[in-house]
C-alpha angles and dihedrals in degrees: 000000000000123000123217109248087228090063100039117124118248116205121201115193116209126193146101092283094043130089087243105056107169138042089244091055090048091053090050091049092050091050092051089052095050090043086055093056102264108162101169129087114296109203116191110197120196121205119220115293149087115279113201116215111201088184132011122279108248119208120189137175091285088063094057124123125210134251093256093031113039127177111243124191107195147154114259116247110300090354122140106215126182130184104202137186091191137093128209123244118219136168099069117180133185115254138176129304095024092300131132123214138204132177114238139171125228135021127280138159102208134058132183123203119193087342095309123117105238123216118250110232108280142161132246085035126246118259113264090344088293114161119233132045097312113113140054125351143191116229122229117232102214147319119287122261123242096257100037088104132018120263098007108170099181106014096183089059098038107048146013138190118249127207111262100253091047092049090050091057092058092041091057090060121093120252091256091049092052090049090056101044121100120216113205108202118192113228105183102262098016140016138245112223104200144187122213117249099173145334136227110214096190092056101026087239124164121201117198127212108264123342133307120231093233131040118263119243096007111092089034109035090199095038114203122226139162137194130230140179108048129113098240089058090063093099108114130073112260095031127120139192135192120210124215088248093060100259109144110205126192136179109212126229115244109285095012110140107213091195091066106032126114111226120189128184126187127255107161123062099202131022104196135016120186125187125172094356128150134194102001125143136189117202132182095353127133120220112200148166114022128179132236125174124191110234128227089276096047118225132294125187130192098206142323091022084280091161094065128086132214140252087242121035125185126191134176092355136127138196092027113156134189112186131175090354131145125221113189141156091022124164098209132011113325099229135009127191093191123164126018096344121150145166092023135128151187112208139174092002135142119228117181145147095033130175090211122003142299116268130003119199122191131000126274089231111094108257133209124223092276096050100039114118112224145159095036115156127206107181139164091359131145113220112183138160107020135162094048093143100012109036095192093067121121130222090235119012117192113181117164100356134123138200093015127146130218105179138158096004127145109220120181149139103044132133096230139021127345102213119006119189130187135021106217123095111213134357101316119120113297123182092202096109140142094013114161112216101172143144096015128145106220117180152145098033131160103017088205090290104111137016136221099048140131142194082241117019120188131192131188133343108343105164113182095018116139128203101180144141091019126144108218123177149143101037110166121181130189106238106347143343110054094150132164102215113015123185105187140173104010098333103178135185099004119152115207111184139156094008124148108214124175148150106031126158089234131015122333089226125031131171115188093184134322145123137262100349119162120216110179143148095011131138109228113185143175105352102180098220100025142324108238126026132188117176108176124038115209135184096245127070105282106182144337115226106191141157094004127145114223123190125174143151105209128084100257129078101163125041120202130053128290086260091061089050097046122135125298133005094080134055129217123176145143096021128146116222127190138169109207093196091063096250119142117266103241129181096210102296101353141060125242093275091054091045092051089049087063091057101266135120100013108194095012123133142196106231142132102267088207102232117188091245115339091175089063090040097250100144098182111128124234113239092251092057115138088219090063090049089055091055099264110164108206127214120222115237090197089065092056117091133031123348131252133035101249136085092313094062090041089056092053096045092047088080100094130152111186089173093049096120095043090051091044096059106131116257102262117252112236117248111283112257136168121192103163132163092169089228093123098042123099123249093266136074115331124260111214128157115270093359132160115194129174139177132158101228091235095124091303124105147161105219141153107241140182099213095090137019139168089209130002118004106293138061137164116266122200112194124191128199138195123268100028120154121221095038095218091073129138102044145149121212130186124196109207097163093212113172104168140014136052111312123207124189112182134168145146116244136192124192136192128212108293097020112152124177143118140225114213141174117214140181125235129288133029094285089057129171117232124233127179113354134175131181132205115206136157095343095317139105110222134193098185103195094057091031087233110167131184130179113241111187114221120252093028132104123241130184117228126192123183119185134178138159121238130201126039092340095061112112101172093271136113143173131243123199120188126186115191122190113285092359133106120254114280114211124198111188132190095024111171128250134159106306090217093056106113107146133059097215097144130033113182136190100192128179114214101175122124097210140059098284135132144204130195132221125198139165092027116189128179118172144145127217 
C-alpha cells in the first residue's frame, strides 16, 4: 500500500551523537518542516540523556501539528529522557561541625540529594527531615497594635507579636541575615511566607514586608510560624544552607557518603510554555528540577496555592497530550492548562515531589466563552508528594473549567485538598460545570498542617459535576476541617455517589452551604469528630443524603447545632446507621425514632451493615447485609485509582503511611497566658489572645488609654453609656480553655463614682457553670455568694487576685486576694462557686452600668500552673 508523501512520517533523532542535539534545536527543526509545508506526523525521538534547559522551550502556533499529522516529542525505545532545569553540584569537601561544603554560583531555594528533596535550614526543625510545613513551630503571642510601627495601614495584616524567646532568636541575627530569612506563618487553609521589614524590641513586634492576605493571630489564636534560611538553623541532619558568598553547606544524613552523592540545584523556573499550539504530544519524557525564588516581599496565597505557576504552562491550545511522562522535583505545579485550552490530556503519568500540586486546569480570572478552558482529561495518573514549598496546593486544581475529567488517579501525601473544583464563592455565575471527578484514590492529606480541607473540595455552582466511585481516606487537619467530601460556599448541582470515605479528622461529609447536591449510595466510615456536618441552613433545598451506609465508633453522628439541623431544606432517607463501639446512635439529643418524628430520615434504620471487616477497612458488604436489602448499590474501592495490576499499580499503592495519624497530631498550643501592662498597645481597642470585645459606639468603648495607669503610662478603659441594649455591653471576654491546674486571674482596677461591672469565670456552653466571680458596684467589691463586701474608694487603684484549682481537686471553692492602697493584703479563702464548674472557658469583664461611667484595668495576668 502506498502512502501519500503528504502523510509520510518524519522522524527527527535527538541526542549528543545526532545532528540535532538539543530540545531547542528539535523545536526549530520541526518549525522549519511545518513552515515548508510538512503535513504528516513529525516524530521527535530523544536518545537517553539529560537535556538541560537554561530557559523554557516556547511552542507557538508555527510549531503546531495537524489532526492527521501531529507533532510528537518522545523518548526513543527503552530510552530514559529528562528535560531538566537543574545543574549538578560537585566538589564537596568536609567542613567543620559535621558539615560538607561546595562552592556554587547563583541563588536557589531548593536542593535535591540522591533524588530526595532536602530541607533548607529551619527552626524549629521539620519532622523526620520531611520537606514542607510539617514539623515544629513557634507560636505567635498576639496581633500588633496600631502604633507599634510607624505608618501601619492595616496592622493585623502587617505585623504580629512574637514570644520573647522566639523574638530573641531573630534579634540575634545580623541585618543581612534577617533580610534573607523567610517566615512561614500558618494561616488556617494557607500560609503567608514573609520577609522581615523591621522589629520592635520593646514589644517583641515583627513587621513584615508588605501585607499578608489574611490577618495574623485571628483564625489561629496561637498562630504557628517557623523560620528558615539562616546559618544557625543548620543543625539537623538532612538540612542545607546557602551563604550569600556561594558556600553551599549540608549536614549529611546518617550513612550518607558525600563522595558519592548526586546533588542537583535548580536554575530554570519553567520548562515548557505553549501558546496557540495544536496537535502536539509529549510521550515518555521526564520533566525535572525547576526553580522558584521568593521575592523581597515573600509570597502570599489566598487558597490552593493559586498564586503559583507551573513547570509547563499551556494557553490557547488544543489537542495537547502528555502521556507516560514523569514530572518530579518541581517548584510549583507540574502542569497548567490555563486559558482557552481544550481537548487535551495528561495520562498515565507520574507527578511527584512538587513544590505546589499536580495539575491546574483553568484560570482564576473569570473567562468568557472564548477563553474558557474545557474538555481537559487527567486520567490514570499518580500524583504524590505535593505542597513542598506551598502547603496549600492541591493534587488537582480546577478553577474556571468545564467538561473536564479527572479519573483513575492516585492522589496522596499533600498538606491540603486532593481535588479542588470551582473558583466562585456563593451563587453567582460559575463556569465550572459538568466536571467528572470519578474513580480516584485520594488519601493521606493534611498531616495536621492546615485546616479547612477535603479529599474533594467544591466551590460555587457546579451543575452536572460528579464526584463518584472515589476512595477517600486519611484526611487529617490541624485545628478543624479534615473532611472527606466537602461542598463549600455555594456548591450546587454536584452528584456524589458510590464513594467509600473513611478515617477523617472531622466529618466524612460536610456541606457548608449549597443547593441541590445529591449524596447517595456512599459508605461513610469513622469520622473522628462526627460523620455528617451541615454548617449553614438556608431556605432552599441544600442536599439529599440518601441510601448511604454510615458506620462510626465515636459519640457524635451529626456535627453542627440543632439550629443547623432544623426542619426542612435538606432531605435524609433510607440510610443505614451503625455505631461499631456499641454506643447509641443519636441525632443530637434524640434517637432515630425521635429524629424521624421530626420529619427526617424516612425509611432509615439503625443496623449492623455487615461489612466483611470494617476494622481492617474492608467495606465490602456481606450478601445478607440489610443495606443491600434496602437497595444500596455499593461502590468498589478497589476500582478507584490507577488502572492495571502491574508495576504501575504497585507504584501507586506503595505510598503507605501506617503512622499517619500519629504524625498528624496537631502541634500543641502553648498554655494560654496573659501578662499585659498595655504599655505597648496603641491607643485603640486592646489586642489580647483569644479575645472577644464588643461595644456599641454609642458613647461606650473598650480602649487603651494614657489618662490613667497603675504602672507605666497606659491602661485599658471600659466606658459604659446609657440606653444600651443588651445591658452587658460593653464587655471584654477572654477564652483561656483551661481544664486543669491552678488558675490565677490578677489585675489592678480603678473605678470612678457610679462604676458598675463584674469579673466572672465560666465553663463552656450556654448552660454554663460559674466559677470565681466578683462584682464592683457603688464603691464596693462584692462576692455575692458569701456576701463578702469591701469598700473600694473611687479614683484609686486596687489589686485583685482570684485563684482556683481545676480538675479532680476542684471542690467548688476559690480564693480572693485584695490589696487596697496603703493596706495589707486581705485574703478570703474557700469562697463558694458552682461545684460542677471545672473549666475556665470564658473570662469576662462586663460593664453593667446604665450611665456614662468608666473603669480601668492594668497589669492583667491570666495563667495556669
